[in-house]
RODO-2510 file (C-alpha; in nm, 4 decimals, decimal comma):
residues 222
     n   res          X          Y          Z
     1     x     6,5962     9,9243     9,4657
     2     x     6,8676     9,7521     9,6695
     3     x     6,9919    10,0474     9,8718
     4     x     7,2292     9,8288    10,0738
     5     x     7,4112     9,7242     9,7567
     6     x     7,4149    10,0818     9,6291
     7     x     7,5537    10,2094     9,9602
     8     x     7,8245     9,9415     9,9464
     9     x     7,9126    10,0516     9,5920
    10     x     7,9442    10,4131     9,7079
    11     x     8,1645    10,3042     9,9977
    12     x     8,3848    10,0947     9,7687
    13     x     8,4104    10,3722     9,5091
    14     x     8,4937    10,6344     9,7705
    15     x     8,7679    10,4275     9,9335
    16     x     8,9112    10,3262     9,5958
    17     x     8,9324    10,6843     9,4721
    18     x     9,0767    10,8074     9,8023
    19     x     9,3499    10,5413     9,8053
    20     x     9,4379    10,5825     9,4382
    21     x     9,4705    10,9620     9,4349
    22     x     9,8043    10,9801     9,6227
    23     x     9,9341    10,6714     9,4418
    24     x     9,8272    10,8150     9,1088
    25     x     9,9821    11,1537     9,1850
    26     x    10,3226    11,0002     9,2493
    27     x    10,3085    10,7659     8,9493
    28     x    10,1659    11,0174     8,7018
    29     x    10,4124    11,2895     8,7973
    30     x    10,7041    11,0488     8,7593
    31     x    10,5816    10,9366     8,4162
    32     x    10,5218    11,2949     8,3031
    33     x    10,8511    11,4504     8,4109
    34     x    11,1046    11,1689     8,3933
    35     x    11,1616    11,0616     8,0334
    36     x    11,3574    10,7364     8,0447
    37     x    11,3876    10,4365     7,8179
    38     x    11,1783    10,2320     8,0614
    39     x    10,8869    10,4791     8,0477
    40     x    10,6929    10,2934     7,7719
    41     x    10,7198     9,9760     7,9766
    42     x    10,5732    10,1426     8,2841
    43     x    10,2983    10,3070     8,0793
    44     x    10,2098     9,9684     7,9316
    45     x    10,1933     9,8171     8,2807
    46     x     9,9630    10,0971     8,3947
    47     x     9,7315    10,0422     8,0959
    48     x     9,7238     9,6619     8,1320
    49     x     9,3926     9,6491     8,3297
    50     x     9,2254     9,8263     8,0372
    51     x     9,2975     9,5470     7,7891
    52     x     9,2867     9,2366     8,0091
    53     x     8,9491     9,0589     8,0155
    54     x     8,7895     9,1160     8,3598
    55     x     8,7547     8,7418     8,4166
    56     x     9,1256     8,6869     8,3511
    57     x     9,2276     8,9677     8,5839
    58     x     8,9737     8,8531     8,8404
    59     x     9,1041     8,4973     8,8257
    60     x     9,4641     8,5999     8,8938
    61     x     9,3559     8,8289     9,1763
    62     x     9,1450     8,5500     9,3256
    63     x     9,4469     8,3179     9,3170
    64     x     9,6649     8,5880     9,4739
    65     x     9,4112     8,6596     9,7491
    66     x     9,3109     8,2967     9,8134
    67     x     9,3793     8,1153    10,1362
    68     x     9,6495     7,8996     9,9769
    69     x     9,8550     8,1982     9,8579
    70     x    10,1263     8,3625    10,0739
    71     x     9,9313     8,6894    10,0768
    72     x     9,6082     8,5142    10,1716
    73     x     9,7774     8,3181    10,4507
    74     x     9,9447     8,6320    10,5866
    75     x     9,6154     8,8226    10,5825
    76     x     9,4354     8,5384    10,7632
    77     x     9,7091     8,5195    11,0270
    78     x     9,6966     8,8942    11,0873
    79     x     9,3224     8,9579    11,0783
    80     x     9,1622     8,6188    11,1373
    81     x     8,9650     8,6038    10,8119
    82     x     9,0380     8,5514    10,4447
    83     x     9,1099     8,8281    10,1965
    84     x     8,9109     8,6788     9,9096
    85     x     8,5308     8,7173     9,9299
    86     x     8,5617     9,0081    10,1735
    87     x     8,5237     9,3838    10,1411
    88     x     8,8968     9,4361    10,1951
    89     x     8,9784     9,1961     9,9131
    90     x     8,7236     9,3714     9,6957
    91     x     8,8856     9,7051     9,7773
    92     x     9,2351     9,5763     9,6956
    93     x     9,1123     9,4394     9,3621
    94     x     8,9292     9,7629     9,2863
    95     x     9,2433     9,9680     9,3504
    96     x     9,4461     9,7523     9,1124
    97     x     9,1966     9,7524     8,8264
    98     x     9,1427    10,1285     8,8483
    99     x     9,5094    10,2298     8,8288
   100     x     9,4872    10,3465     8,4636
   101     x     9,1779    10,5561     8,5362
   102     x     9,3674    10,7350     8,8131
   103     x     9,7132    10,7663     8,6556
   104     x     9,6466    10,8538     8,2916
   105     x     9,4332    11,1715     8,3401
   106     x     9,6802    11,3127     8,5924
   107     x     9,9758    11,2245     8,3722
   108     x     9,8215    11,4165     8,0814
   109     x     9,7563    11,7126     8,3123
   110     x    10,1173    11,7238     8,4326
   111     x    10,2440    11,6855     8,0759
   112     x    10,0355    11,9894     7,9762
   113     x    10,2253    12,2172     8,2161
   114     x    10,4718    12,4565     8,0478
   115     x    10,8167    12,3002     8,0330
   116     x    10,9938    12,5902     8,2020
   117     x    10,7478    12,6523     8,4840
   118     x    10,9259    12,4314     8,7350
   119     x    11,2642    12,5834     8,6550
   120     x    11,1196    12,9307     8,7063
   121     x    10,9833    12,8246     9,0449
   122     x    11,3193    12,6802     9,1478
   123     x    11,5022    12,9960     9,0393
   124     x    11,2564    13,1930     9,2525
   125     x    11,3706    12,9940     9,5553
   126     x    11,0940    12,7354     9,5864
   127     x    11,1908    12,3836     9,6858
   128     x    11,0700    12,0917     9,4671
   129     x    10,8091    12,0090     9,7343
   130     x    10,6849    12,3688     9,7499
   131     x    10,6810    12,3829     9,3707
   132     x    10,4585    12,0770     9,3598
   133     x    10,2088    12,2093     9,6143
   134     x    10,2024    12,5735     9,5085
   135     x    10,2566    12,5528     9,1312
   136     x    10,2129    12,2085     8,9773
   137     x     9,9135    12,0752     9,1693
   138     x     9,6956    12,3900     9,1331
   139     x     9,7613    12,3918     8,7580
   140     x     9,7017    12,0164     8,7198
   141     x     9,3782    12,0090     8,9217
   142     x     9,1542    11,9327     8,6185
   143     x     9,3436    11,6069     8,5664
   144     x     9,3272    11,5225     8,9364
   145     x     8,9525    11,5786     8,9445
   146     x     8,9096    11,3792     8,6216
   147     x     9,1018    11,0910     8,7784
   148     x     8,8783    11,0978     9,0859
   149     x     8,5565    11,1066     8,8821
   150     x     8,6650    10,8304     8,6425
   151     x     8,7854    10,6063     8,9243
   152     x     8,4675    10,6610     9,1244
   153     x     8,2343    10,6008     8,8288
   154     x     8,4214    10,2955     8,6990
   155     x     8,4200    10,1363     9,0436
   156     x     8,0431    10,1781     9,0681
   157     x     7,9893     9,9861     8,7456
   158     x     8,2594     9,7180     8,7695
   159     x     8,1155     9,3668     8,7444
   160     x     8,3547     9,0925     8,6299
   161     x     8,6410     9,1407     8,8740
   162     x     8,4011     9,2159     9,1584
   163     x     8,2138     8,8913     9,0985
   164     x     8,5332     8,6842     9,0735
   165     x     8,7065     8,8270     9,3816
   166     x     8,4141     8,9108     9,6075
   167     x     8,1281     8,6886     9,5026
   168     x     7,7865     8,8305     9,5845
   169     x     7,7605     8,8336     9,9640
   170     x     7,4795     9,0683    10,0799
   171     x     7,6130     9,3590    10,2833
   172     x     7,9748     9,2511    10,2294
   173     x     8,0571     9,2222     9,8583
   174     x     7,7281     9,2560     9,6670
   175     x     7,7612     9,5855     9,4824
   176     x     7,4977     9,7630     9,2754
   177     x     7,6212     9,5984     8,9542
   178     x     7,5879     9,2525     9,1095
   179     x     7,2480     9,3422     9,2537
   180     x     7,1272     9,4358     8,9045
   181     x     7,2451     9,0998     8,7735
   182     x     7,0709     8,9169     9,0596
   183     x     6,7459     9,1081     8,9981
   184     x     6,7548     9,0218     8,6276
   185     x     6,8109     8,6553     8,7140
   186     x     6,5080     8,6755     8,9425
   187     x     6,2996     8,8442     8,6646
   188     x     6,2586     9,1550     8,8803
   189     x     6,2902     9,3968     8,5908
   190     x     6,1493     9,6916     8,7823
   191     x     6,4235     9,6869     9,0467
   192     x     6,6924     9,6118     8,7874
   193     x     6,5696     9,8988     8,5720
   194     x     6,5690    10,1457     8,8612
   195     x     6,9252    10,0616     8,9656
   196     x     7,0448    10,0608     8,6041
   197     x     6,8923    10,4043     8,5458
   198     x     7,0653    10,5424     8,8542
   199     x     7,4054    10,4104     8,7410
   200     x     7,3398    10,5421     8,3907
   201     x     7,2750    10,8934     8,5236
   202     x     7,5926    10,8818     8,7319
   203     x     7,7906    10,7685     8,4261
   204     x     7,6515    11,0494     8,2094
   205     x     7,7380    11,3088     8,4738
   206     x     8,0894    11,1643     8,5038
   207     x     8,1389    11,1804     8,1246
   208     x     8,0258    11,5440     8,1125
   209     x     8,2609    11,6405     8,3958
   210     x     8,5590    11,4607     8,2450
   211     x     8,4897    11,6047     7,8986
   212     x     8,4809    11,9581     8,0376
   213     x     8,8038    11,9090     8,2301
   214     x     8,9735    11,7465     7,9289
   215     x     8,8846    12,0504     7,7176
   216     x     9,0434    12,2733     7,9799
   217     x     9,3653    12,0674     7,9701
   218     x     9,3580    12,0634     7,5892
   219     x     9,3355    12,4435     7,5727
   220     x     9,6354    12,4687     7,8052
   221     x     9,8405    12,2319     7,5875
   222     x     9,7303    12,4107     7,2720
***
């Protein structure tokens, strides 16, 4: 068992979920409550990481983060090291590829809220900000928790984009998924099996949690 790689995966998943929650809240609420002609376009952009092959997405991110790109040069000038093949680059890539897992569950939760609940809160004297914190967010919490769980679990198991953007640097970018691949290449089936079993258990738990929360949202919409 490569505990260093597993700890790095937990760190990456935690930071990814923490960064995406506020971003996802803003984006999902806007998509749920503001019906405009451009909404399908934005929803398609959010879902794009789901349909793009990981190697294709990883390639474009690697080009964007590379030392020859404007972003890569700016990062090197500011921090003295490259963005690609670093934990920060891995985190940036992980945030981008997990956007649909964060936005879509929260969007469905906000869409399940009764249509007149916000108007009732406003008539009662609550500001839009107070309405969000005191009414909308408590009612939409199953979607928020689902988004956190899905983002966390997907980050733990991501392989293609992680390999393209971060490589497999021990202690820096080698996650549990990459460690499993390395152990299989080295014919260490015992270690690969142990890490695979651990990720499998985490995935099953995540599915059970998300299914239970989705049922709660479905009953509210029904």
